C-alpha positions as CSV (number, residue, x, y, z in Angstrom):
1,E,10.0,3.1,7.6
2,A,12.3,0.1,6.9
3,H,12.3,1.0,3.2
4,P,12.1,4.8,2.9
5,G,12.9,4.6,-0.8
6,V,9.7,2.6,-1.6
7,E,6.6,4.7,-2.2
8,L,3.3,3.2,-1.2
9,D,-0.1,4.4,-2.4
10,V,-2.8,3.0,0.0
11,V,-6.4,2.7,-1.1
12,T,-9.4,1.2,0.6
13,L,-11.4,-1.5,-1.2
14,F,-14.5,-2.8,0.7
15,D,-14.7,-6.5,0.1
16,A,-12.5,-9.3,-1.1
17,D,-14.1,-9.8,-4.5
18,T,-13.5,-6.1,-5.4
19,A,-9.9,-6.3,-4.1
20,V,-9.1,-9.5,-5.8
21,G,-10.5,-8.2,-9.0
22,A,-8.4,-5.1,-8.7
23,V,-5.2,-7.2,-8.2
24,Q,-6.1,-9.3,-11.3
25,A,-6.7,-6.2,-13.4
26,G,-3.5,-4.5,-12.3
27,R,-5.2,-1.6,-10.7
28,V,-3.5,-2.4,-7.4
29,D,-0.3,-4.4,-6.8
30,A,-1.5,-6.2,-3.6
31,T,-4.3,-6.4,-1.0
32,F,-4.6,-7.5,2.6
33,R,-7.4,-10.0,3.2
34,A,-8.4,-13.1,5.1
35,V,-7.9,-15.9,2.6
36,G,-9.8,-19.2,2.4
37,M,-13.3,-18.0,3.0
38,P,-15.6,-20.9,2.0
39,G,-16.7,-20.7,-1.6
40,R,-14.2,-18.0,-2.5
41,P,-10.9,-19.7,-3.6
42,L,-8.2,-17.4,-5.0
43,P,-7.7,-17.5,-8.7
44,E,-4.7,-19.6,-9.8
45,S,-3.0,-16.4,-11.1
46,L,-2.8,-15.0,-7.6
47,A,-0.6,-16.0,-4.6
48,S,-1.0,-15.2,-0.9
49,A,1.0,-15.3,2.3
50,R,-0.3,-14.9,5.8
51,V,1.6,-12.0,7.3
52,L,-0.2,-11.0,10.5
53,D,-2.4,-12.7,13.1
54,E,-4.0,-9.9,14.9
55,P,-5.4,-10.7,18.4
56,L,-8.9,-9.5,19.2
57,H,-9.8,-7.4,22.3
58,L,-13.2,-6.9,23.9
59,L,-14.3,-3.3,24.2
60,T,-16.9,-2.4,26.9
61,G,-18.2,0.5,28.8
62,P,-17.5,1.0,32.5
63,E,-20.9,-0.5,33.6
64,H,-20.5,-3.7,31.7
65,A,-20.3,-6.9,33.7
66,L,-16.9,-7.7,32.3
67,A,-15.5,-4.1,32.5
68,G,-13.2,-5.0,35.5
69,A,-11.7,-8.1,34.0
70,D,-7.9,-8.1,33.2
71,S,-8.7,-10.6,30.4
72,V,-11.6,-12.8,29.3
73,T,-11.9,-16.2,27.6
74,P,-14.2,-16.9,24.7
75,A,-16.2,-19.2,27.0
76,E,-16.8,-16.3,29.4
77,L,-18.3,-14.2,26.5
78,A,-21.1,-16.7,25.9
79,G,-24.4,-15.1,26.8
80,H,-23.1,-11.5,26.4
81,R,-24.3,-9.5,23.4
82,I,-21.4,-8.5,21.2
83,W,-22.5,-5.7,18.9
84,M,-20.8,-5.4,15.5
85,P,-22.9,-3.3,13.1
86,S,-20.1,-3.1,10.5
87,I,-20.6,-6.7,9.6
88,V,-22.0,-7.1,6.1
89,E,-23.2,-10.5,4.8
90,G,-20.9,-12.1,2.2
91,V,-17.6,-10.4,3.1
92,E,-14.7,-12.2,4.6
93,W,-14.9,-10.6,8.0
94,A,-18.5,-11.7,8.3
95,A,-17.4,-15.3,7.6
96,Y,-14.7,-15.0,10.3
97,Y,-17.1,-13.8,13.0
98,A,-19.7,-16.4,12.0
99,S,-17.0,-19.1,12.5
100,L,-16.0,-17.5,15.8
101,A,-19.6,-17.4,17.1
102,A,-20.2,-21.0,16.0
103,E,-17.0,-22.3,17.7
104,F,-17.6,-20.7,21.1
105,G,-21.3,-20.2,21.2
106,L,-21.2,-16.4,21.1
107,T,-24.0,-14.0,20.4
108,I,-22.7,-11.5,17.7
109,D,-25.3,-9.0,16.8
110,S,-24.8,-7.2,13.4
111,A,-28.0,-5.2,13.5
112,G,-27.6,-1.6,12.5
113,P,-27.8,1.1,11.7
114,N,-24.0,1.6,11.3
115,F,-23.2,5.3,11.8
116,G,-19.5,4.7,12.1
117,S,-17.1,4.0,14.9
118,A,-17.7,7.2,16.9
119,A,-21.4,6.5,17.2
120,M,-20.7,2.9,18.1
121,L,-18.3,3.9,20.8
122,D,-20.8,6.4,22.2
123,R,-23.4,3.6,22.5
124,I,-20.9,1.1,24.0
125,A,-19.8,3.6,26.6
126,G,-23.4,4.1,27.8
127,S,-24.5,0.5,27.8
128,P,-24.2,-2.1,30.6
129,E,-25.0,-4.9,28.1
130,L,-23.2,-4.1,24.8
131,A,-19.6,-4.9,24.0
132,T,-17.7,-5.2,20.7
133,F,-14.6,-6.7,19.3
134,I,-11.7,-4.6,18.1
135,G,-8.2,-5.6,16.8
136,E,-5.2,-5.2,18.9
137,H,-3.5,-2.7,16.6
138,P,-6.1,0.0,15.7
139,R,-5.5,3.2,17.7
140,L,-9.0,4.3,18.6
141,A,-9.6,7.6,20.4
142,W,-12.6,8.4,22.4
143,P,-13.7,11.1,24.9
144,A,-12.2,10.6,28.4
145,G,-15.6,10.5,29.9
146,H,-16.4,7.3,28.0
147,D,-14.1,5.4,30.2
148,L,-14.1,2.5,27.8
149,R,-12.3,-0.8,28.7
150,R,-10.1,-2.7,26.3
151,I,-9.8,-6.3,27.5
152,P,-7.6,-9.0,25.9
153,V,-9.3,-12.2,24.9
154,T,-7.3,-15.3,25.9
155,G,-7.5,-19.0,26.4
156,P,-7.5,-19.2,23.4
157,T,-6.9,-15.8,21.8
158,P,-9.0,-15.4,18.6
159,V,-6.7,-13.8,15.9
160,Y,-7.7,-12.3,12.6
161,P,-5.6,-13.8,9.8
162,H,-4.3,-11.0,7.5
163,S,-2.8,-12.3,4.3
164,L,-1.1,-10.4,1.5
165,I,-2.4,-11.2,-2.0
166,W,-0.6,-10.4,-5.2
167,D,-0.4,-11.4,-8.8
168,R,2.2,-14.1,-9.5
169,A,3.2,-12.3,-12.7
170,N,3.7,-8.9,-11.1
171,A,7.5,-8.2,-11.1
172,H,7.4,-4.7,-9.6
173,P,10.5,-4.4,-7.3
174,A,8.5,-2.5,-4.6
175,L,6.1,-5.4,-4.4
176,A,9.0,-7.9,-3.9
177,A,10.4,-5.6,-1.1
178,L,7.0,-5.4,0.5
179,R,6.5,-9.2,0.5
180,A,10.0,-9.8,1.9
181,H,9.4,-7.3,4.7
182,L,6.0,-8.6,5.7
183,T,6.8,-12.3,5.4
184,G,10.1,-12.2,7.2
185,G,9.6,-14.0,10.5
186,S,5.8,-14.3,10.0
187,E,5.8,-17.9,11.3
188,A,7.3,-16.8,14.6
189,R,4.5,-14.4,15.1
190,R,1.9,-17.2,15.2
191,A,1.8,-17.7,18.9
192,S,0.5,-20.9,20.5
193,G,-2.8,-20.6,22.2
194,T,-4.5,-18.8,19.4
195,W,-7.6,-19.6,17.3
196,V,-8.4,-19.0,13.7
197,P,-11.2,-20.5,11.6
198,D,-10.2,-23.9,10.1
199,W,-10.7,-22.4,6.6
200,A,-8.0,-19.7,7.1
201,V,-5.1,-20.3,4.7
202,A,-1.8,-20.7,6.5
């Protein structure tokens, strides 16, 4: 919206290796990823900038023990089953949640099957035990009867570190405009009282 003259073609690439390979090959100009995953350094030809730290929320059904909370701390989540069937071993978000679980002693269950977000929300709504993490920004819709509760996680707030990755040799003017738009003031958006894995690139 800030640059109506710039056309963006958005595609979905599942994992960081595929996305980084596409940037290197010139099939895409940039990708959004968490950068710094252990054992996966960026190639020297690529650059990155952290552009958004997205806070996590806890999503529960109305019968969950934490459903009435205005906010929860990571320490208060210990002992609760956090179900995330979309986690796939080897991808960067799996590394993020593994670090989060290790840091705060959380039980994150990635057991499937994964039938998509609608099926997951159905199950969360009807369970007094299951909860899941979602980002602050996704606009999820669910039937009114689900009465799901979206609860901020604070003290500290885990944030998912989204970085923009691009090829250093790519001189496309739209890429330069995108980088300038996303990185302007990004440091100010990194609020105190947040948590990211120690491997996340600043």
